N, C-alpha and C positions, 0 to 999 in steps of 0.2 A: 504494500500500500504506500509506503514511504517513497519508493522508487517511482510510482505512478504520479504522486503529487509533485515530486522533483521534476519529472519530465514535463508535466503540465505547466508548471511555473516557468520552466525553461522555454517552452514553446510560446507562451504568452509574452514573456519579456522579449524574446528574440523577434517575434512577429512585430511587436510595437516598435522596437528599435529599427528593424529593417524597413518598415513602412516610413518612419520619420526620416531615416537616412535617404531613402529614395526620394522623398518629397524635397529634402534639402538639395539633393543633386539635380533633380529635374525641375526645380522651381522656375527657371527661365523658360523652359519649354512649355510648362503649364501656362505661364503668363502669355506666351505667344499663341498658344492654343485658344485661349479665351479671346484674345484680340482678333485672331483670324475668324473665329466663330461670329464675333460682332460684325466684322467687315462683311462676312458672307450674308448675314441678315440684312445689312444695309443695301448690299448689292441686289439681293432678291427683292427688296422693297422698291428700289429704283427700276428694276426690270418689270415689276408689276405696273408701275406708273407708266413706263414706256409702252407696255402692251395696251394699257387703257387708252393712251393717246393715239396709238396706231388704230385701235378699234374705232375711236371717234373720227379720225381722219378718213378711214375706210368708209364709214357710214356717210360722211359728207361727200366723198367722191362718188359713191354709188348714187346718192340722191342727185348730184349734179349730172351724172351720166344718164339717169332716167329722165330728168327734166332740165334740158339745157337753158331754158328761160329763167331758171333759178338764179343764175349769175346776174342776169339783167335786172332781176328784182331786188337782189340784196346788195348789188354794187353801190347804188346811191347812198344807202344807209351806212354801209360798211366803210366805203372810201370817202364819203362826203362829197361826191360829185353831183352835178345837177342831173335830174332824171331826163332820159332821152325821150320819153313819151309825155307829151304835154297834157294828156287827159288823165294820166295816172296820179293817184294821191299817195304820197309817201309820208311816213311819220316824221315829224320834226322832233329833234332832241330838245328836251326842256332842262331846266336847271336841276330838277329832281333826278332826272335820268342821269345827268352828268355826275351828280354827287354819288349816286349808286354805282356808276361805273368807276369812279375814283376809289370808292371803298373796295370794290372787287379787285381793282388793280393793286391797291395797297396790300390786300390780303395775299394776292399772288406773289408780290414782291417779298412779303414777309416769309413766304415759304421758299426762300432762295436756295437753289441747289448747291451753291458755292459756300453755304454756311459752314462754320467750323464744325468739324466732326466731334461728336461726344465721345468721351472716354468709354471704353468697353467695360461692362459691369463684370468685374472679377470678384470671386468670393472673398469675404473679409479675411478668412484664415490665410488665403494665398497672398493677399495684400500685405499682411503682417509678416509672413514667411519670406517674402521676396526682398525685404530690406536686408542689406549685406550683413549687418551685425547679427540679426536674428537668424539669418541663414547659416552663418558660421557657427553660432551657438547651437543651433539645432543639429548640425553635422557633428560637432564635438560631443554633445550629450548623447546622441544616438550611438556613436562609436563607443563611448564609455559604457552604455547600457548593453551593447553587444558583448563587450569584454566581461562585464559583470555576469551576464547570462552564462557565458562559457565557463568562467572561473567558479562561480558559486553553484550553478545548477547543471553543469555539464556532466558527462558520464563519469562515474566514480571508478577509479582504478583499484582493483582488488590486490591486496598484498599477497604474494605467493605463499602458499601453505608450506609448513616444514617438510611435509612428505614430498612435495614437488621439487624441493631443492636437491641439488646434487650433494652426495655425501662429501664432507670435507676430508681430505687426506692428511 
C-alpha cells in the first residue's frame, strides 16, 4: 500500500511539474496561437462583409440588366444631374434628407476598415505567464519540482540481502 501511495504522489507531482514546464517553454507559441486565432476571426468577418457587398452589387447589376431604364431613372437623383425627360417628376432633396444622409455617412465612416486592430483576447493565466520574470520563475520551480519528485518519490533501491552477497574470502 505504501508503494502505491508513493507512486501516486510521484505521478501527481511529476505531471504538474511537466505541465508547468511545458507551459513555460511554449508560452511564446501559445501567445502567437491566440493572436493568429484572433486574426483569423477578423479575416473571416471581413470576408463575410465582402460577400455581403458582392451579393448587393450582384443584385443591383441583375436589376439593371433586367430593366435598362433603371439607370435613366436613378441617375438624376444619384448624380445630381438634370432629368432628361421634361415630363418626369423627380424627388428633390430636402434639408431633412441631407441630415439623414450625413448621419448615414458618419456612421459608415465610423466603421473605418483602417481602424487600429484590437489586441487579441488571450487568457489571463497566459498573460501572466508570458512576462519574462514569471516565465523564468515558472521554469525554475517546475524543474525543482521534477527533481523533488524523483528524489523523494522515485523508485526505492533495495539493499542487497546477505544471502545474495558473495562470500568474502
